[in-house]
DSSP file (Angstrom, degrees, kcal/mol; ACC not computed):
  #  RESIDUE AA STRUCTURE BP1 BP2  ACC     N-H-->O    O-->H-N    N-H-->O    O-->H-N    TCO  KAPPA ALPHA  PHI   PSI    X-CA   Y-CA   Z-CA
    1    1 A M              0   0    0      0, 0.0   147,-0.0     0, 0.0     0, 0.0   0.000 360.0 360.0 360.0 138.7   55.2  129.1   53.9
    2    2 A S     >  -     0   0    0      1,-0.1     4,-2.4     4,-0.0     5,-0.2  -0.257 360.0-115.4 -70.4 161.2   57.6  127.1   51.7
    3    3 A T  H  > S+     0   0    0    145,-0.4     4,-2.5     2,-0.2     5,-0.2   0.875 117.3  54.4 -64.7 -37.2   59.7  128.8   49.1
    4    4 A R  H  > S+     0   0    0      2,-0.2     4,-2.3     1,-0.2     5,-0.2   0.938 110.0  45.8 -60.9 -48.0   57.8  126.8   46.4
    5    5 A E  H  > S+     0   0    0      1,-0.2     4,-2.5     2,-0.2    -2,-0.2   0.895 112.2  51.8 -62.6 -41.1   54.5  128.0   47.7
    6    6 A T  H  X S+     0   0    0     -4,-2.4     4,-2.2     1,-0.2    -1,-0.2   0.903 110.1  49.4 -61.1 -42.8   55.8  131.6   47.9
    7    7 A A  H  X S+     0   0    0     -4,-2.5     4,-1.9     2,-0.2    -2,-0.2   0.917 113.4  44.2 -65.9 -44.7   57.1  131.4   44.3
    8    8 A I  H  X S+     0   0    0     -4,-2.3     4,-2.4     2,-0.2    -2,-0.2   0.894 113.9  51.0 -68.4 -38.7   53.8  130.1   42.8
    9    9 A D  H  X S+     0   0    0     -4,-2.5     4,-2.9    -5,-0.2    -1,-0.2   0.895 108.6  51.8 -64.3 -39.3   51.8  132.6   44.9
   10   10 A A  H  X S+     0   0    0     -4,-2.2     4,-2.4     2,-0.2    -2,-0.2   0.886 109.1  50.5 -64.2 -39.5   54.1  135.4   43.6
   11   11 A L  H  X S+     0   0    0     -4,-1.9     4,-2.1     2,-0.2    -2,-0.2   0.946 112.8  46.1 -61.1 -49.5   53.4  134.2   40.0
   12   12 A H  H  X S+     0   0    0     -4,-2.4     4,-2.5     1,-0.2    -2,-0.2   0.925 113.5  48.5 -59.4 -47.8   49.7  134.2   40.6
   13   13 A S  H  X S+     0   0    0     -4,-2.9     4,-2.5     1,-0.2    -1,-0.2   0.899 109.8  52.4 -62.2 -42.0   49.7  137.7   42.3
   14   14 A R  H  X S+     0   0    0     -4,-2.4     4,-2.7     1,-0.2     5,-0.3   0.921 111.4  46.2 -61.2 -44.0   51.8  139.2   39.5
   15   15 A L  H  X S+     0   0    0     -4,-2.1     4,-2.2     2,-0.2     5,-0.2   0.911 111.6  51.7 -66.4 -41.6   49.3  137.9   36.9
   16   16 A V  H  X S+     0   0    0     -4,-2.5     4,-0.8    -5,-0.2    -2,-0.2   0.937 115.2  42.7 -57.4 -47.1   46.3  139.2   38.9
   17   17 A T  H  < S+     0   0    0     -4,-2.5     3,-0.4     1,-0.2     4,-0.3   0.940 119.1  40.0 -66.9 -50.0   47.9  142.6   39.2
   18   18 A L  H  < S+     0   0    0     -4,-2.7     3,-0.5     1,-0.2    -1,-0.2   0.759 115.5  49.6 -79.6 -23.4   49.2  143.1   35.7
   19   19 A L  H >< S+     0   0    0     -4,-2.2     3,-1.4    -5,-0.3    -1,-0.2   0.604  91.3  80.2 -87.3 -11.1   46.2  141.6   33.8
   20   20 A A  T 3< S+     0   0    0     -4,-0.8    -1,-0.2    -3,-0.4     5,-0.2   0.699  82.3  65.7 -67.1 -18.4   43.7  143.7   35.8
   21   21 A V  T 3  S+     0   0    0     -3,-0.5    -1,-0.3    -4,-0.3    -2,-0.1   0.628  80.3 100.6 -79.6 -12.6   44.4  146.7   33.6
   22   22 A R  S <  S-     0   0    0     -3,-1.4     3,-0.2    -4,-0.1    19,-0.1  -0.373  80.8-110.1 -70.6 153.4   43.0  144.9   30.5
   23   23 A N  S    S+     0   0    0      1,-0.4     2,-0.1     2,-0.1    -2,-0.1  -0.938 112.7  20.3-129.6 110.3   39.4  145.8   29.5
   24   24 A P  S    S-     0   0    0      0, 0.0    -1,-0.4     0, 0.0    -3,-0.1   0.567 104.0-140.5 -76.6 150.5   37.7  143.5   30.1
   25   25 A A        -     0   0    0     -3,-0.2    16,-0.5    -5,-0.2    17,-0.2  -0.516  15.8-118.7 -77.4 142.5   40.0  142.0   32.6
   26   26 A P        -     0   0    0      0, 0.0     2,-0.6     0, 0.0    17,-0.2  -0.426  26.7-108.9 -74.2 156.4   40.4  138.2   32.6
   27   27 A L  E     -a   43   0A   0     15,-2.3    17,-3.0    -2,-0.1     2,-0.6  -0.784  34.7-158.5 -83.5 122.8   39.5  136.2   35.7
   28   28 A V  E     +a   44   0A   0     -2,-0.6     2,-0.2    15,-0.2    17,-0.2  -0.926  19.2 168.1-111.5 116.2   42.8  134.9   37.2
   29   29 A L  E     -a   45   0A   0     15,-2.8    17,-2.8    -2,-0.6     2,-0.4  -0.754  26.3-139.2-121.8 166.2   42.5  131.9   39.4
   30   30 A R  E    S-a   46   0A   0     -2,-0.2    17,-0.2    15,-0.2     3,-0.1  -0.990  78.6 -14.2-129.9 125.3   44.9  129.5   41.1
   31   31 A G  S    S+     0   0    0     15,-2.5     2,-0.2    -2,-0.4    16,-0.1   0.706  97.6 131.1  64.4  24.0   44.3  125.7   41.3
   32   32 A E        -     0   0    0     14,-0.2     2,-0.2     1,-0.1    -1,-0.2  -0.539  60.9-106.0-101.1 168.5   40.6  126.0   40.4
   33   33 A T        -     0   0    0     -2,-0.2    -1,-0.1    -3,-0.1    -3,-0.0  -0.605  47.5 -91.4 -86.9 157.7   38.5  124.1   38.0
   34   34 A I        -     0   0    0     -2,-0.2    -1,-0.1     1,-0.1     4,-0.1  -0.554  46.1-125.1 -70.7 125.0   37.4  125.8   34.8
   35   35 A P        -     0   0    0      0, 0.0    -1,-0.1     0, 0.0     8,-0.0  -0.233  18.3-113.5 -67.1 162.1   34.0  127.5   35.4
   36   36 A Q  S    S+     0   0    0      1,-0.1     2,-0.5     2,-0.0    -2,-0.1   0.803 104.2  52.2 -68.1 -28.7   31.1  126.7   33.1
   37   37 A R  S    S-     0   0    0     89,-0.1    -1,-0.1    39,-0.0    89,-0.0  -0.936  77.9-144.4-112.5 128.7   31.1  130.3   31.7
   38   38 A I        -     0   0    0     -2,-0.5     5,-0.1    -4,-0.1    37,-0.1  -0.792  28.1-118.2 -86.8 124.9   34.3  131.9   30.4
   39   39 A P    >   -     0   0    0      0, 0.0     3,-1.7     0, 0.0    37,-0.4  -0.177  24.9-109.0 -59.1 157.8   34.4  135.6   31.3
   40   40 A A  T 3  S+     0   0    0      1,-0.3    36,-0.1    35,-0.1     3,-0.1   0.828 120.9  49.7 -58.5 -34.2   34.5  138.1   28.4
   41   41 A G  T 3  S-     0   0    0    -16,-0.5    -1,-0.3     1,-0.3     2,-0.1   0.500 118.5-112.5 -84.1  -3.9   38.1  138.9   29.2
   42   42 A G    <   -     0   0    0     -3,-1.7   -15,-2.3   -17,-0.2     2,-0.4  -0.326  26.5 -84.2  99.1 177.3   39.1  135.3   29.3
   43   43 A L  E     -aB  27  74A   0     31,-2.8    31,-2.8   -17,-0.2     2,-0.5  -0.992  28.9-168.1-127.8 127.8   40.3  132.9   32.1
   44   44 A V  E     -aB  28  73A   0    -17,-3.0   -15,-2.8    -2,-0.4     2,-0.5  -0.982  10.5-172.3-117.7 121.0   43.8  132.6   33.3
   45   45 A L  E     -aB  29  72A   0     27,-3.3    27,-3.1    -2,-0.5     2,-0.6  -0.960  10.6-155.2-121.8 120.2   44.4  129.6   35.6
   46   46 A V  E     -aB  30  71A   0    -17,-2.8   -15,-2.5    -2,-0.5     2,-0.4  -0.830  12.2-166.1 -95.3 124.2   47.7  129.0   37.4
   47   47 A R  E     - B   0  70A   0     23,-3.4    23,-1.9    -2,-0.6    -2,-0.0  -0.852  26.8-124.1-108.2 146.0   48.4  125.4   38.3
   48   48 A D  E     -     0   0A   0     -2,-0.4     2,-0.1    21,-0.2    -1,-0.1   0.831  43.4-175.1 -62.3 -34.5   51.1  124.4   40.8
   49   49 A G  E     -     0   0A   0     20,-0.2     2,-0.3    18,-0.1    20,-0.2  -0.455  25.6 -71.6  77.1-146.4   52.9  122.1   38.4
   50   50 A E  E     - B   0  68A   0     18,-1.9    18,-3.1    -2,-0.1     2,-0.5  -0.993  30.8-105.1-152.2 154.7   55.8  120.0   39.5
   51   51 A T  E     - B   0  67A   0     -2,-0.3    16,-0.3    16,-0.3     3,-0.1  -0.711  31.3-178.8 -79.8 128.8   59.5  120.1   40.5
   52   52 A V  E     +     0   0A   0     14,-2.7     2,-0.3    -2,-0.5    15,-0.2   0.641  63.1  19.6-105.6 -19.1   61.6  118.8   37.7
   53   53 A E  E     - B   0  66A   0     13,-1.5    13,-2.5     2,-0.0     2,-0.5  -0.969  49.8-172.1-154.7 139.3   65.1  119.1   39.2
   54   54 A E  E     - B   0  65A   0     -2,-0.3    11,-0.2    11,-0.2     9,-0.0  -0.973  12.9-172.5-128.1 113.9   66.7  119.3   42.6
   55   55 A T  E     - B   0  64A   0      9,-2.6     9,-3.0    -2,-0.5     2,-0.1  -0.932  18.5-134.9-112.1 119.3   70.4  120.0   42.6
   56   56 A P  E     - B   0  63A   0      0, 0.0     2,-0.5     0, 0.0     7,-0.2  -0.449  12.9-162.7 -72.9 142.7   72.2  119.8   46.0
   57   57 A I  E   > - B   0  62A   0      5,-3.3     5,-2.4    -2,-0.1     2,-0.2  -0.995  18.9-141.8-122.7 122.7   74.7  122.5   46.8
   58   58 A L  T   5 +     0   0    0     -2,-0.5     3,-0.1     3,-0.2     5,-0.0  -0.510  61.4  53.0 -91.9 153.3   77.1  121.5   49.7
   59   59 A S  T   5S+     0   0    0     -2,-0.2    -1,-0.2     3,-0.0     2,-0.1   0.970 126.3  20.6  58.8  82.9   78.5  123.5   52.6
   60   60 A P  T   5S-     0   0    0      0, 0.0     2,-0.1     0, 0.0    -3,-0.1   0.684 112.6-115.1 -76.8 157.8   76.1  124.7   53.8
   61   61 A L  T   5 +     0   0    0     -3,-0.1    83,-1.7    -2,-0.1     2,-0.3  -0.363  51.3 149.9 -62.7 125.7   73.5  122.3   52.4
   62   62 A A  E   < -BC  57 143A   0     -5,-2.4    -5,-3.3    81,-0.3     2,-0.4  -0.947  35.2-131.2-147.6 166.6   71.0  124.0   50.0
   63   63 A W  E     -BC  56 142A   0     79,-3.3    79,-2.5    -2,-0.3     2,-0.7  -0.987   4.9-145.8-127.7 128.8   69.0  122.9   47.0
   64   64 A Q  E     -BC  55 141A   0     -9,-3.0    -9,-2.6    -2,-0.4     2,-0.4  -0.855  29.4-159.4 -89.1 116.8   68.7  124.6   43.7
   65   65 A I  E     -BC  54 140A   0     75,-3.5    75,-1.9    -2,-0.7     2,-0.6  -0.829  18.5-165.1-106.6 135.2   65.1  123.9   42.6
   66   66 A E  E     +BC  53 139A   0    -13,-2.5   -14,-2.7    -2,-0.4   -13,-1.5  -0.971  20.6 178.1-114.5 112.5   63.7  124.0   39.1
   67   67 A H  E     -BC  51 138A   0     71,-2.9    71,-3.7    -2,-0.6     2,-0.7  -0.934  18.9-150.7-119.4 136.4   59.9  124.0   39.3
   68   68 A R  E     -BC  50 137A   0    -18,-3.1   -18,-1.9    -2,-0.4    69,-0.2  -0.914  13.0-173.2-112.7 110.7   57.5  124.2   36.4
   69   69 A A  E     - C   0 136A   0     67,-2.5    67,-3.1    -2,-0.7     2,-0.4  -0.609  19.5-130.7 -89.2 159.2   54.2  125.9   37.1
   70   70 A E  E     -BC  47 135A   0    -23,-1.9   -23,-3.4    65,-0.2     2,-0.5  -0.932  13.8-164.1-114.7 136.4   51.5  125.8   34.4
   71   71 A V  E     -BC  46 134A   0     63,-3.0    63,-2.6    -2,-0.4     2,-0.5  -0.974  10.0-166.8-118.3 117.5   49.5  128.8   33.3
   72   72 A E  E     -BC  45 133A   0    -27,-3.1   -27,-3.3    -2,-0.5     2,-0.5  -0.886   0.4-166.2-105.1 131.3   46.3  127.9   31.3
   73   73 A I  E     -BC  44 132A   0     59,-3.1    59,-2.3    -2,-0.5     2,-0.4  -0.976   6.7-178.0-119.8 125.6   44.5  130.6   29.3
   74   74 A T  E     +BC  43 131A   0    -31,-2.8   -31,-2.8    -2,-0.5     2,-0.3  -0.988   3.0 178.9-126.4 133.2   41.0  129.9   28.0
   75   75 A V  E     - C   0 130A   0     55,-2.8    55,-2.6    -2,-0.4     2,-0.3  -0.949  13.1-154.7-131.6 152.2   39.0  132.4   25.9
   76   76 A A  E     + C   0 129A   0    -37,-0.4     2,-0.3    -2,-0.3    53,-0.2  -0.805  21.5 157.8-116.6 163.6   35.6  132.4   24.3
   77   77 A G        -     0   0    0     51,-0.8    51,-0.1    -2,-0.3     6,-0.1  -0.934  50.3-108.0-178.7 158.6   34.4  134.4   21.3
   78   78 A A  S    S+     0   0    0     -2,-0.3    50,-0.1    49,-0.1    -1,-0.1   0.821 101.9  27.5 -68.1 -31.3   31.8  134.4   18.6
   79   79 A T  S  > S-     0   0    0      1,-0.1     4,-2.3    -3,-0.1     5,-0.2  -0.892  80.8-114.6-130.4 158.6   34.3  133.5   15.8
   80   80 A P  H  > S+     0   0    0      0, 0.0     4,-2.7     0, 0.0     5,-0.2   0.885 117.8  54.6 -58.0 -36.4   37.6  131.6   15.6
   81   81 A A  H  > S+     0   0    0      1,-0.2     4,-2.4     2,-0.2     5,-0.2   0.909 107.8  48.6 -64.5 -40.7   39.3  134.9   14.7
   82   82 A A  H  > S+     0   0    0      2,-0.2     4,-2.2     1,-0.2     5,-0.2   0.904 112.8  47.9 -64.5 -41.2   38.0  136.6   17.8
   83   83 A R  H  X S+     0   0    0     -4,-2.3     4,-2.6     2,-0.2     5,-0.2   0.922 112.8  48.4 -65.2 -43.9   39.1  133.8   20.0
   84   84 A N  H  X S+     0   0    0     -4,-2.7     4,-2.5    -5,-0.2    -2,-0.2   0.898 111.2  50.4 -63.6 -41.1   42.6  133.7   18.4
   85   85 A T  H  X S+     0   0    0     -4,-2.4     4,-2.2     2,-0.2    -2,-0.2   0.940 113.7  43.6 -62.6 -49.0   43.0  137.4   18.7
   86   86 A L  H  X S+     0   0    0     -4,-2.2     4,-2.4     2,-0.2    -2,-0.2   0.922 114.3  50.3 -64.9 -44.0   42.1  137.5   22.4
   87   87 A L  H  X S+     0   0    0     -4,-2.6     4,-2.4     1,-0.2    -2,-0.2   0.920 110.8  49.4 -61.5 -43.7   44.2  134.4   23.2
   88   88 A D  H  X S+     0   0    0     -4,-2.5     4,-2.3    -5,-0.2    -1,-0.2   0.915 110.2  50.6 -62.5 -42.4   47.2  135.8   21.5
   89   89 A A  H  X S+     0   0    0     -4,-2.2     4,-2.2     1,-0.2    -1,-0.2   0.909 111.5  48.0 -62.7 -41.6   46.9  139.1   23.3
   90   90 A L  H  X S+     0   0    0     -4,-2.4     4,-2.5     2,-0.2    -1,-0.2   0.891 109.4  52.7 -68.0 -37.4   46.6  137.3   26.7
   91   91 A L  H  X S+     0   0    0     -4,-2.4     4,-2.3     2,-0.2    -2,-0.2   0.922 111.0  47.5 -61.1 -43.5   49.7  135.2   25.9
   92   92 A V  H  X S+     0   0    0     -4,-2.3     4,-2.4     1,-0.2    -2,-0.2   0.912 113.2  48.5 -63.5 -42.1   51.7  138.3   25.1
   93   93 A D  H  X S+     0   0    0     -4,-2.2     4,-2.2     2,-0.2    -2,-0.2   0.874 110.7  50.1 -68.5 -37.8   50.5  140.0   28.3
   94   94 A V  H  X S+     0   0    0     -4,-2.5     4,-1.8     2,-0.2    -1,-0.2   0.936 112.5  47.2 -64.2 -46.6   51.3  137.0   30.5
   95   95 A A  H  X S+     0   0    0     -4,-2.3     4,-2.9     1,-0.2     5,-0.2   0.914 112.8  49.6 -61.4 -42.8   54.8  136.7   29.0
   96   96 A A  H  X S+     0   0    0     -4,-2.4     4,-1.7     1,-0.2    -1,-0.2   0.877 107.4  54.2 -64.3 -37.3   55.3  140.5   29.5
   97   97 A A  H  < S+     0   0    0     -4,-2.2     4,-0.4     2,-0.2    -1,-0.2   0.875 114.9  40.7 -64.4 -36.8   54.2  140.3   33.1
   98   98 A I  H >< S+     0   0    0     -4,-1.8     3,-1.0     1,-0.2     6,-0.3   0.928 116.4  46.5 -78.0 -45.7   56.7  137.6   33.8
   99   99 A T  H 3< S+     0   0    0     -4,-2.9     3,-0.5     1,-0.2    -2,-0.2   0.713 101.8  66.1 -73.7 -19.2   59.7  139.0   31.9
  100  100 A A  T 3< S+     0   0    0     -4,-1.7    -1,-0.2     1,-0.3     2,-0.2   0.765 121.0  18.6 -70.2 -24.2   59.2  142.5   33.3
  101  101 A N  S X  S-     0   0    0     -3,-1.0     3,-2.3    -4,-0.4    -1,-0.3  -0.639  70.7-179.0-148.3  82.2   60.2  141.2   36.7
  102  102 A R  T 3  S+     0   0    0     -3,-0.5     9,-0.3     1,-0.3    -3,-0.1   0.670  83.5  54.1 -62.2 -18.7   62.0  137.9   36.4
  103  103 A T  T 3>>S-     0   0    0      7,-0.2     5,-2.0     4,-0.1     4,-1.1   0.446 103.0-130.3 -93.7   0.3   62.4  137.5   40.2
  104  104 A L  T X45S-     0   0    0     -3,-2.3     3,-0.7    -6,-0.3    -2,-0.1   0.921  78.4 -42.7  48.9  49.1   58.6  137.9   40.8
  105  105 A G  T 345S-     0   0    0      1,-0.2    -1,-0.3     2,-0.1    -3,-0.1   0.754 114.2 -51.1  73.2  24.8   59.3  140.5   43.4
  106  106 A G  T 345S+     0   0    0     -3,-0.3    -1,-0.2     2,-0.2    -2,-0.2   0.468 110.7 114.8  93.6   2.1   62.2  138.6   44.9
  107  107 A A  T <<5S+     0   0    0     -4,-1.1     2,-0.3    -3,-0.7    -3,-0.2   0.772  82.5  20.2 -77.0 -26.0   60.3  135.3   45.3
  108  108 A V      < -     0   0    0     -5,-2.0    32,-0.2  -101,-0.1    -2,-0.2  -0.869  69.2-126.8-135.1 168.2   62.5  133.4   42.8
  109  109 A E  S    S-     0   0    0     30,-2.8     2,-0.3     1,-0.3    31,-0.2   0.790  94.5  -3.2 -83.9 -30.8   65.9  133.8   41.3
  110  110 A W  E     -D  139   0A   0     29,-1.3    29,-2.6    -7,-0.1     2,-0.4  -0.951  57.3-161.3-161.6 140.6   64.6  133.6   37.8
  111  111 A A  E     -D  138   0A   0     -9,-0.3    27,-0.2    -2,-0.3    -7,-0.1  -0.993  11.8-175.7-125.2 133.6   61.2  133.0   36.0
  112  112 A Q  E     -D  137   0A   0     25,-2.4    25,-2.6    -2,-0.4     2,-0.2  -0.951  15.7-145.6-134.8 113.8   61.0  131.9   32.4
  113  113 A P  E     -D  136   0A   0      0, 0.0    23,-0.2     0, 0.0     2,-0.1  -0.525  21.8-151.4 -74.1 146.1   57.8  131.5   30.4
  114  114 A G  E     -     0   0A   0     21,-2.5     2,-0.1     1,-0.2   -19,-0.0  -0.293  29.7 -64.9-103.1-169.4   57.8  128.6   27.9
  115  115 A S  E     -     0   0A   0     -2,-0.1    20,-0.6     1,-0.1     2,-0.3  -0.325  53.5-109.4 -76.0 160.8   56.1  128.0   24.6
  116  116 A A  E     -D  134   0A   0     18,-0.1     2,-0.5    -2,-0.1    18,-0.2  -0.686  16.3-154.2 -95.8 145.6   52.3  127.6   24.3
  117  117 A A  E     -D  133   0A   0     16,-1.9    16,-2.2    -2,-0.3     2,-0.2  -0.986  23.4-147.5-113.7 125.8   50.4  124.4   23.5
  118  118 A F  E     +D  132   0A   0     -2,-0.5     2,-0.3    14,-0.2    14,-0.2  -0.613  20.3 173.0-102.4 153.8   47.1  125.2   21.9
  119  119 A E  E     -D  131   0A   0     12,-2.5    12,-3.2    -2,-0.2     2,-0.5  -0.975  29.9-130.1-156.3 139.3   43.7  123.4   22.1
  120  120 A D  E     -D  130   0A   0     -2,-0.3     2,-0.4    10,-0.2    10,-0.2  -0.816  32.1-156.2 -89.2 133.6   40.2  124.0   21.0
  121  121 A V  E     -D  129   0A   0      8,-2.6     8,-2.4    -2,-0.5     2,-0.4  -0.906   9.2-164.5-117.8 136.7   37.8  123.4   23.9
  122  122 A E        -     0   0    0     -2,-0.4     2,-0.4     6,-0.2     6,-0.1  -0.984   0.2-166.5-123.4 132.6   34.2  122.5   23.8
  123  123 A F    >   -     0   0    0     -2,-0.4     3,-2.1     4,-0.4     2,-0.2  -0.938  36.4-101.7-113.8 138.3   31.7  122.7   26.7
  124  124 A E  T 3  S+     0   0    0     -2,-0.4     3,-0.1     1,-0.3    -2,-0.0  -0.389 105.9   1.5 -60.5 123.9   28.4  121.0   26.5
  125  125 A G  T 3  S+     0   0    0      1,-0.3     2,-0.3    -2,-0.2    -1,-0.3   0.607 115.2 100.8  77.1  12.1   25.7  123.6   25.7
  126  126 A A  S <  S-     0   0    0     -3,-2.1    -1,-0.3     1,-0.1    -3,-0.3  -0.838  79.2 -91.2-126.7 164.0   28.3  126.5   25.5
  127  127 A A        -     0   0    0     -2,-0.3    -4,-0.4     1,-0.1    -1,-0.1  -0.282  56.7 -87.1 -66.7 157.9   30.0  128.4   22.7
  128  128 A A        -     0   0    0    -51,-0.1   -51,-0.8    -6,-0.1     2,-0.3  -0.255  46.4-162.6 -65.0 155.5   33.4  127.1   21.5
  129  129 A A  E     -CD  76 121A   0     -8,-2.4    -8,-2.6   -53,-0.2     2,-0.4  -0.912  11.9-140.3-136.4 162.9   36.5  128.2   23.3
  130  130 A R  E     -CD  75 120A   0    -55,-2.6   -55,-2.8    -2,-0.3     2,-0.3  -0.979  21.7-172.8-126.9 140.0   40.2  128.2   22.6
  131  131 A A  E     -CD  74 119A   0    -12,-3.2   -12,-2.5    -2,-0.4     2,-0.3  -0.918  11.5-170.3-133.7 156.8   42.9  127.5   25.2
  132  132 A A  E     -CD  73 118A   0    -59,-2.3   -59,-3.1    -2,-0.3     2,-0.4  -0.991   8.5-156.0-142.4 144.2   46.7  127.6   25.5
  133  133 A A  E     -CD  72 117A   0    -16,-2.2   -16,-1.9    -2,-0.3     2,-0.4  -0.985  11.1-176.6-123.0 133.0   48.9  126.2   28.2
  134  134 A I  E     -CD  71 116A   0    -63,-2.6   -63,-3.0    -2,-0.4     2,-0.4  -0.974  20.3-134.9-126.0 142.2   52.3  127.5   29.0
  135  135 A S  E     -C   70   0A   0    -20,-0.6   -21,-2.5    -2,-0.4     2,-0.6  -0.783  13.5-156.9 -92.2 141.5   54.8  126.2   31.5
  136  136 A V  E     -CD  69 113A   0    -67,-3.1   -67,-2.5    -2,-0.4     2,-0.5  -0.966  10.7-146.9-118.3 112.6   56.6  128.8   33.6
  137  137 A T  E     -CD  68 112A   0    -25,-2.6   -25,-2.4    -2,-0.6     2,-0.5  -0.684  13.1-165.6 -85.0 128.5   59.9  127.6   35.0
  138  138 A L  E     -CD  67 111A   0    -71,-3.7   -71,-2.9    -2,-0.5     2,-0.5  -0.961   1.6-163.8-115.7 124.1   60.8  129.0   38.4
  139  139 A W  E     +CD  66 110A   0    -29,-2.6   -30,-2.8    -2,-0.5   -29,-1.3  -0.927  22.9 149.0-108.8 132.2   64.3  128.6   39.8
  140  140 A F  E     -C   65   0A   0    -75,-1.9   -75,-3.5    -2,-0.5     2,-0.4  -0.976  36.9-126.6-154.7 163.2   64.9  129.2   43.5
  141  141 A T  E     -C   64   0A   0     -2,-0.3     2,-0.3   -77,-0.2   -77,-0.2  -0.945  21.8-172.3-119.0 135.6   67.3  128.0   46.2
  142  142 A V  E     -C   63   0A   0    -79,-2.5   -79,-3.3    -2,-0.4     2,-0.4  -0.924  20.1-124.0-125.3 152.0   66.2  126.5   49.5
  143  143 A A  E    S-C   62   0A   0     -2,-0.3     2,-1.7   -81,-0.3   -81,-0.3  -0.749  78.7  -7.2 -95.6 140.3   68.2  125.6   52.6
  144  144 A G  S    S+     0   0    0    -83,-1.7   -82,-0.1    -2,-0.4    -1,-0.1  -0.301 124.9  24.9  84.5 -54.2   68.2  122.2   54.2
  145  145 A S  S >  S-     0   0    0     -2,-1.7     3,-1.9   -82,-0.1   -82,-0.2  -0.996  70.0-123.1-147.3 144.3   65.5  120.3   52.3
  146  146 A P  T 3  S+     0   0    0      0, 0.0  -142,-0.1     0, 0.0    -1,-0.1   0.707 114.4  58.1 -59.8 -17.2   63.8  120.6   48.9
  147  147 A L  T 3         0   0    0      1,-0.2  -143,-0.1  -144,-0.1    -3,-0.1   0.496 360.0 360.0 -90.8  -3.5   60.5  121.0   50.7
  148  148 A A    <         0   0    0     -3,-1.9  -145,-0.4  -146,-0.1    -1,-0.2   0.511 360.0 360.0 -66.2 360.0   61.7  124.1   52.7
């Protein structure tokens, strides 16, 4: 498995583990489409994102990689206040999960959550939802090729 895949998988696994203690727990997925029904605890979706910088390190050849994964959080609720409260709590918990172990169990050298971008989401025939997307920057070093 590549270092990039290991890093994104570690991010997903960390969120699955640490958000499972919430009641109700959000559904944490990776690379999926948003289901038609948002669970009561919300939906956390990890997207692979993109590599934004590759810096070569010579002798021996290695690459310092800066990769930005995306974490999308979507919540439903009867009122805007209920949606905002749940979304805020999930954002705080996601940030805490990442900052409590910046190496994601040794998969990366550093993980840094970014700011949230908010959006109101409407699904045909469903209650309104609120969503936020945050980028999580993952720094790691690979030997030989940026694809390693």
